[in-house]
Structures are given as structure tokens and as C-alpha cells.
N, C-alpha and C positions, 0 to 999 in steps of 0.2 A: 808259180804264184803262191805267195805266203798265205797260210791258213789263219783264219780267225779262230779264237778258242771256242766260238759257238758254232763253227761250221762242221758239218758232218762229212763234206767232201771238199769241193773247191770253193774259193771265195765267190760270192754271188754277184755276177753281172758287171763285168767291165766289157761293154758290148762294142768290140771293134771287129771281131770275127766270131763265127759260131763256136769255134773251139775255145774262145775265151769266156764263154758263159758257163758259170758254175751251177750246181744243183742245190745249194742251200738257200735259205731265206733270211740270213742273218742281217740285222740292222747295222752291223759293223762294216759291211762291205762298202766300197767306194764305187757307186754305180754311175757310169757315164750316161748322159742323156742321149737317147736315140730319137731321131726325127723320123716319124712314120713315112714310108715311101709314098710318093705321089701315084695315085691310081686314077686312070681315066674313067669317067662315068661309063664308057663303053667296054671297059675291061672287066674281067671277072676277078673277084677276090679269091685268094687262097685261104680257106678257112680250116682251122683245126677245132675239133670238138672234144672238150673234156667232160666226160659223162655222156654215155651213148644209150643207156637203158632208161626206161620210164620216160620222164619229161625230157631227158636228153635226146631221145629219139625224135620227139616233136620239134625241139629246137634245131637239130641238125637237118631234119627233113624240110623244115621251113626255109633253110638256106641252100637247098640242094641245087638251085639254078646257078650258084657260084661253084667254085672248085673246092670240093672237100678233099684236102690233101693229107690230113692226119687225124687219127681218132685215138682217144684214150679212155679206158674204163677198167676198173678193178674187178668187174664181174663178167667173166667170159660168157656165162649163160644169158644174162639179161641184155648184153650188148650184141649178141650174135646176129640179130636181124639187121641192125645198122651196119655192123662190120661186113655182112654179106652184101648189103646194098651198095657199098663203096669198096669194091675189091682192090682198087688201085691206091687207096689211102693207106698210109703206114699205120700200123697198130702198136699201141703201147698200153702198159698198166701204170706207169709212173709219168705224170704230167711234166715233171722236171726234166726227165730224159727226153721226152717228146720235144719240149721247147728248146732244149739244147741242140739235139741232133737235127731237128727240122727247122731251125731258126730262120735260115735264109728262104725257106719255102713258104713261110706263114705270114699272112697279112693281118689276120684277125682270129679271135678265139671265142668260142661259146663256152660258158662255164655253167654246167648243170650237174652239180655234185651236192652232197649234203651241206647244210649251212656252215658247218664248222671249218670247211675247206675253201669256201668261196674266196676269202680274202687272200689266201696263199696263192691260189692260181691266178687271180686277177692282178695281184700286185706284181708277181714275177712277169706275167705277160706284158703288162703295161710298161714295166721297166725295160723291157726288150723292144719297146716301140710298137706293140701289137694293139690293135683296136679290140675291145672286149664287149661281149654281151653276157651279162651275169644275171642268173635267175634271182628272183626275190626270195627272201629278203636279201639285200645286197651283201650283208655280212652277218657275222655271228655276234659281234659286240659293237657298242657305240664307238669305241676308239678305232676299230677297223673301218667303220664307215667313213670317218673323217680322214683316215689314212688314204683310202681309195679315192675320195674326192680330191684331195690335195695332189695325189700322184697323177691322176688324170689331167689335172691342170698343168702340172709340171711337164708331162710328157707330150701333151698336145694330141692325145689319141681320141678317137670317137668311141663313146661309151653309151650303153643302154642297160637299164635294169629291166628284167622280164615281167613288168606289170603291164600287160598288154592293153588293159583298159585305158591306159593313158594316151594311147593312139586313137581312141574312139571319139566319136562326135558327142557322146553323152556328157562326158566330163567337161568338154568345152561349152556345151549349152548351159550346164549348171553354173560354170564360172560367169558366163555372160549374164545369166539371170541374176545372180547374186550381186555382181558388180554394177548392174543397172538399177539396183535397189528394189528388186521384186518383193523381198520380204523385209526390207529395212535393215537396221543394225541387227546382226546375228549375235545372240547372247549365249546360246548353247547348241551343241550338236551331239547326236547319239548315233553310234555305229555298232552293229552287231553281226555275228556270224553263227552258222550252225556247226562250226568246228569246235572241238576236235572230233574227227571221225576215226581216230586211232586211240589206243589206250593211253591214258595219263593217270596221274595220282598214284603211281607205283613208288613205294617208299623204300626200295632196296634194289641193289644191283642184281642182275640175272646170272644164274649159274652158267659155267662154261659148257659149251657143246663142241663137237667136232666141226672144224672149219670145212665148208664145202671145197672140193678140189678146184672148182671153177672160180673161187673168190680169193683175192689177195687181201686178207683181213688187215694185215699190218699197214698196207698202203691206204686202205679205207679209213683207218683210224687217223692217219696223217699226224697232225699236231696235237691230238687229244691224248690224254693219259692212256697207257696200255690197260686193256681189260680183256678177259676171255670173250670169244665170239659167242653170240646167242642169236637165234633166228628172231628173237623178240626185238632186235635193233633194226633189222632191215629185211626187205626193202620198205621204204615209206614210214615204218614205225619209228625211225630215228627222230622224226619231228617232235615227238613228245619228250625226248630225253634232253636234259639241259646241256650235256656235254656235246651234243651233236646238232640239235635242232633249235627252233625258236617258237615251238608251240603253235597255238591257234593264231596268235598275233603275227608270228613270222610267216605263216602260211597265207593268211587272208587280209591282214591289215593293209599291206601294200596295194591291194586291190580296192577294198571297200572304203578305206579312209582317204584314198587319193582325191576324190572330188572335194572332200572337206578340207584337206591340206592345201589344195591348190586354190579353191575358190575363196577361202578365208585368209589366204596369204600367210599361213602360219610360219613359213620359213623367215618372214620378215620380223617376227617377234624378237625383241632383245633378250627375253628370258621366258621360260615356262617352268611350271612345277608338275611333277608326276607323283601319284600316290595310289595305293590300293583302296578300294571301297569295300570289296567283298571277295573272299577266296574260299573255295571248297577243295579240300584235298591237298593242301600245301605240304611239300616235302623237299628233300635235298637232292633228289635224283631226277624226277620228271617235273613237267609243268602240271599245275593242278587240274582237277576235274572241271572247274569253272572259275571265272574271274570277272570282276568289274574294276576298271581302271579309270581314274579321273586325271585329265590333263588340263591345266589352267594356263592360258597364254596371255601375255601382256598385249597392250594395244599395238596395232600395226597400221601406221599412217592414219587414215581417217576411220579405221575399223576399231571398235571398242574391244576391251578385253573379252575373252570368250572361254567357256568351259567345254571340253570335248570328252565324252564318255565312251569307253569301249566295253563290250559285253561278249562273252563266249561261254561255251559249255551249257547252253540253255538259259543263261541269264539274259534278260530282255529289259529294254528301257520302258518307262511308263508310256502308255499310248498318249500322243499329243492331245491336249485339251481341245474339245470341240470337234474332233474328227470322228464321224460316224463309224461304228464297228464294222460295217460292211464295205468300207473303202480300204483299198490296198495300200499298205505302207511298205516301202522297200521292194523286195522281190515277190512278196506274196503273203502267205498265211502268218498270222501273228502268234506263232507257236514255238519259235526258236529253231525251226527246221529250215529257215531261209536266211538270206543275207540282205543287208541294206543299211541305209542311213536316213536320218532326217535332221533338219536344222530348224531351230525356232528363232524367228526374228521379231522385231517390234511390230511388223506388219504381216505376219503369217508364218506358214510352215512350208518347207520344201523337202521333198523326199526323192531318193534315187535308189537304183538297184546295185547289185554286186560290183559291176565294173563302171558305175556311174551311169548306167543305162536308164533311159526313160525318166530324166529329171522332170519333176512336175510339182505344181503347187497343190496344197491341200487346204480345204476339202476340194473334191473333184469339181464342184461348181465354180470355184475360183479359177481353176485351170481352164475351164471351158470359156471363160470370158477374157482370158489373158492373151496378149499378143507378144510373141517371142521377140526379144531385141535383135537388132541386126548383128550378123556375125562379125566379131572383132578379133577372134583368135584363128590363125591359120589352121586349116584341117589337114590331117595326115592322109596322104594318098591311099585310097582303098582301106583306110583305117588299119593298115598293115604294120605292126610293130617291128617286125623283122626287116621288112623293106626299108622302113624309116631309118633303122640302124645301118643297113648296108649302104644306103644312099649317103649317110653321114660319113661312113668310112671312105667313100669316093669323093668327099669334099663338096657335096651338093647343098648341105645344110647342117645344122646341129641337131642331133637326135633329141626327140622330145623328152625322154626320161633319162637324159644324160646324168652323170654323177653330180653335177652342180645342183640338180633338182633331187634326184633319188638318194643321194648321200645324206643330206639333212633330213629327208623324209624317213630314211631308215633309222637314223639316230633317234628320232621321235618314237618310232615304233618300238625299238629295242629298249628304250627307257621303261616301257611298260613291263617288259620281262625282268628288267633289273629290280623294279619295285616289287614284283611278284616274288622274286627269289629272296630278297632281303627284308621286305616289309617296311623299308624306310621310305620317307618322302624326300624326293630330290628336287633341287632347284638348279636348273641348267642355264648357264650363260651361253646363249646361242651364238654369240659373236666370238667370244674367246675360246669356246669349246671346253669349258671347265665347269665342274659341279661346284656350286658356291657354298654348300652347307655341309661339306665333309672334310675330314682332316687331310686326306690324301686324294685330291681331285683326279689325278691320272689313274691311280690304282682302281678307283671306283668304277671306271668304265671299260676296263680291260680284263684279261684273264691270264692264267699261267699257260705257257706253251711248252710242249716237249722239246728237249734239247735238239737243236738243229732245225727247228721249225719256228723260231722266234720271228716276230715282225716288229718293225720300228715304230711302235705305238707308245 
């Protein structure tokens, strides 16, 4: 097979047999479409897990009633428990080798790695006809989010982003309340988090340290620029570094903003703008100590334009006018130590917790007199996000946070990080997928990749 100039090994993905599947991610390859195999609802999926430590353990164990046939992790120590729990699963440190060698054995893949590698794993897996469950945020860049959305449509695979609150009843109740006119036209929404719980505001790279013998540091870096290992990057601490993570927004917005995004039908906006309101600790290496971001959305059908504000690092929105100080907003104390949201409409205020839990009108007296509307949105069985995806892989329905929903949602979230990094105000054409007010619209929403790790964005 002829090599592309951007390939490190073989051309990526002419999927006729497992031996024809290459290990690179070059956009120059000519990938054949693979139709996912038909699986009976009574059969078990063959699932491979990319990322087995930390949250990866939770994702894999949540799928343990299916067949776990392959596992991949670059950290032998952190993945040991999961590797031990599934002794028959084939073990790998390179997801590309796993997908190539076990291609015929795999129906679906869980992706639970640092943000900068999400798109690489999910794109390759989907191009091979595999269903994917990808942790939030779906991707590291806006362009990657649109790539995965389009690839999922092209390949006809079942997809799910790991924002488990989207399978809950709370977010559905909030949508039904808003859509039935409980607070009238919504003019503004405020969303806040207690993150970051890791260090940010670091304005320099970290000095090199000896790489642990149990860690494949080169593979962990994947498509990011080479740099010396330092324990200040992992585990978990990578979230604060711009090259690897997506900060407080990436960690929590896909949970806390979900009820606002869905109930206000923000994906139906033809355009929206994003700008920074306040930043503390801005630098070129990590995300800041704290930030406040403003999103402004155009009208959506019969919904008027709306402003949505995001707060992290201890920044908090103003307390809604007329709400007594002793009444709970969001998840609890009004101190920046909790998560939540509230929306202000022409006819009142509605608040909810981290995963859209306990949506309710404020003040409390208003809720006591309120009658909930009839259910109009189908509920997810057992509110189980993993089962919802597994059932989608077996053709029973479409997963609730599939990439047609979570892809555009992730785009919105990551625009917050883009304006944090550059300080620019962006106007996004939500339909064409182009930034309207910059000289190079495509370059604005992507990043540079290491040679051999390019994506077709």
C-alpha cells in the first residue's frame, strides 16, 4: 500500500480486512465506509476500552455485562485493577495497534483518555465502523467536534458523549417546564462551577523528570508537541494545561450547561457570539485561575435572543432579584463551592443543579403552587447513560447524547476556551460551521498536530 507523506506507518483505513487497516490518522487516506455489523438485542457487544485507569475504570466497569475483549492504557500502574478484572481481554498501550489487530473482534469502543486524544481515537474507531462512547468534552477543539459529528453520520454508528446527566429525568423536566412557558421568554441564563479543583494559572512549562517505568509517555502525548515528562501533568492535572485539557469548561460545562443548551434550543441558533467578561491569571500554558464568559445566541424559532454566562474559579453570577437569601439556588451554598444554573424569564426564575437535578421555580413559594406539565420527552430506562448507548449499538433506539446533539454542544463549550486563550470575540455561523469575523475561519478553530497525527479538519 502506497504511503502518504504524512503517514508514519501505513495508509489509514481501507477497511476490507483487518490487515488492511493502517495505524496513522492522515486526512490523505482514502477510507472505505464500513457498515456496522448487526447485533441482536439479545447478543452481547464486544467492547474495547481505550483508557482503563481513573474514569476509564468506571466507564469499562459500567459496560461489564457485555464482552470486554480488549483494553488499552499507557499507564500500567493505574490500569492494573481493570486489566486484572478482565484477564481474557487483550492488552495494549497503543490504541491504533489495538484497533488494527483486534478489528474483527470489536463492535464498540469506550474512549476515556485526556481530551487532546479523544478525537484521534474516536475518529479512527468510527472509520472502522465501531460504535463509540466518548467522555466529555467530546473533543479538544471546535473543528474536531464537527469532524466527529460528521463522521458519525457518515458511518452510521451509535455514539454517546459521557455527560451522564443527559440521561436523567431532571434535564427532561426542565425542558418541559421551559417549553410549557413556566417562566415565559428566557432572556438570560447563568451557569457556574466550583472547578478548577486542580492548579491553573501556571505561566511556564514544567521541568523534565524521569519517566516512570510503568508509563508510556510518548504515547500519552500522542498528537501534542513533544515535551519532557513531569508529574505535574498527570494524572488528572492535565485538565488545566491548554495542550492536553479543556479546563473547568471542559470538565463541567458539558454537565451543568446541558439543561440550558437543551431547554433553550441553543443548537437551533443560526449564529452566536462568544467573548470574555473577566479573566484572572491568563497565560499561554494553562487555563486561568478564574473566568467569566458571555455567549449571545440569536432567536430560535419562537424563542427570543438570549445571553448565557459561564463562571468558574470562584466567580459567581449575581443573585437573582427578589430571591430570599435563605433559598437554595443550584446545588446549594452561594459561595462558589457548588455547581448549578438559573434562567431568568419574563415570568420568573428557574434553577437546577449540576446534572440538571431538581429543576424548580424560584422563589420556593412559586414552586409550591406550580403543577408540573405532562411528560413529553421519553425517559431513559433506569436513567442509565451506558445502557442507553449499549441499546443504541444494538439498534433499539438512538442514544440520547449522540454526536448530533453533543457535537454542537461541545463546539459551544470549547468556544469559551478559545476566547479565553485569545481574548478575541468570536461570531460563529452555527449552520456553515465557520467563524464570521476572522481572516482564516478554519485555522481559528483548530490546532497544529504532530506529524503522523493529523486529522482531516
